[in-house]
Steps between C-alpha positions, in 0.01 A plus 500: 500500500600860449421805716612801295412772752541450875619739772701252703664770714162636619370177653507499884751208490672518162762236578223244555350591165833436329529165678151403380589604142814287507301199627234542236517498123453876445733746328448852637579852386541698822415862419597797717343840550815707551861468384621511859302182570677302230821404679333356807240317293764363265700381802190326629473285187871470427507123557172429325512339158138597441488872584627805318485858630376791287599860570194720528378851570124479555297786352315554827827599670672657195453853639671394825777289354600673176830577671578124476511504118881503499495190725246341266733560204793344691306189603361457148842378387464200738154371406302445180171540690327831571187540713283624637507816290239692298222750553197538727235763427248387758350791695731473798811522281389726218671799656841334461441385141743751343784368718395142425528574127847647544620204713355233273645663190845513659474136603417393145789705364738338749375162380561599140853603586564160661367307198148438623349329804196289593253745653210430743280806454222657713238680288206570730272761338788579264528230236491753219789714620701187592462365147585839347823519699590143411446576134726803531772281652488187287839363611422507874433126496208261543195650679288279725181684603426402859129474595390671179159670522498725200219562252446264203673740260797526737517121517510482120774761497702309761470179302607685184806630691602143591434538872469203732241490780530355850175360638413451869237319703286813546476544126384142438207561737381808311271462197634822349862388542421153365357665189828693470711186552304313233608760241874476583705264285598187697865569421489832689377386841691436823354437849566719805401494868564870586546379858473623764287788365244262353308304766339156475260393773644764735863406451769633263510334161798267466686375191335157530163667455591532132337161454156665504611728216608198297163336564314807377718537190435133423126570511525816293713330237302176518814285511639257762692628804824341384477675165433830678807448719702427187393827336584701814835326532581578135402862548725524805802349326442718195482824690799416719710425191426833332745701710860403565690656789 
């Protein structure tokens, strides 16, 4: 199984999460919300064969952490994974949107300078601007739209721009999201937990909860579970091979 967006460092007991990952058959992309969180998180998974750490600067804290862009650029040389980055134009963060745009644009330009990276991207209430900036920076790497909730025309635009999409357990329990998922090419989908932010039955979502995403994709695609796992595995290997460090 693959969990392409998990905040390991933000669990109450992150070391126990890493141990559970290593005991299970799950490969995890551990995203971070600030560049200063990367070193400790990377150290946490240093002995894990199944975890990789992405350097991030979350749009919701971009106005507070823009001073860490130089650190972001430095760390970028050590990882081919970037996340969580992007834009958030929901009401509580609309006032910082200009700074978010500046930070996200700089991040994509850093990625272009380094030859491209695999990007886990936040686009809440801002899919259009995210896609516009990605189009303006075509060599930034491979975009993976985390928890995508854009309009149908934005979905079509994202597919046209060769974006991938990471799908979580909340999405597979939403009729609107399932309709969106059904329109995404099978070759562009990866699962995610978004733990610990996403909750399942009152507890933080864990990487092993990805199994419910696989079950839903199997139903949507009307194919056996093993075939679904095979498609997801192929997508994972393909995306990981696109960028060399």
